[in-house]
C-alpha positions, 0 to 999 in steps of 0.5 A: 477359430481354426484351433477349434475346428480341429476337434471336428475331426474326431481326431483325439490324438490331434487333439492332445497335441493341441491340447500340449501346445495350449498349456505350453508357458501362457499361450492360452492367453492368446484366446480371450474367455469365451474362446478358451471356453468353447476350446475346452467344451469342443475338448471334452465332448472329443474325450468323451466320444472317442477316450476309455471312461477312466480317462475321461472322468480323470479330465472331468475332475481336472477340468471341472469347475477350475478350468471351464464349467461344463455345458448342458452338451457336456453333461449330456456327453459324459452322461452317454459315455458313463452308459456306454461304458456301464459306469452310472453309478459314478454319476453322483460323484460328477454331479 
């Protein structure tokens, strides 16, 4: 769970470092599917809150649905990020 709490810090650089460590070798295997989904969900929500919209969309296309299935909160976070960036025309392509 310590892995997931870093995302509550709202520190995008730390989240990227953590993600790099997660992707190294077989490190992701140390988390069960529920924790892995919770990790990706929090990571994506943090991206929506802290990153430029083009970066968020790039991650979304890479992660969903191969790495994780977005939760309703993730979809809401994405919609809010699209709205804030004035990119609502992208909604059909992410749906």
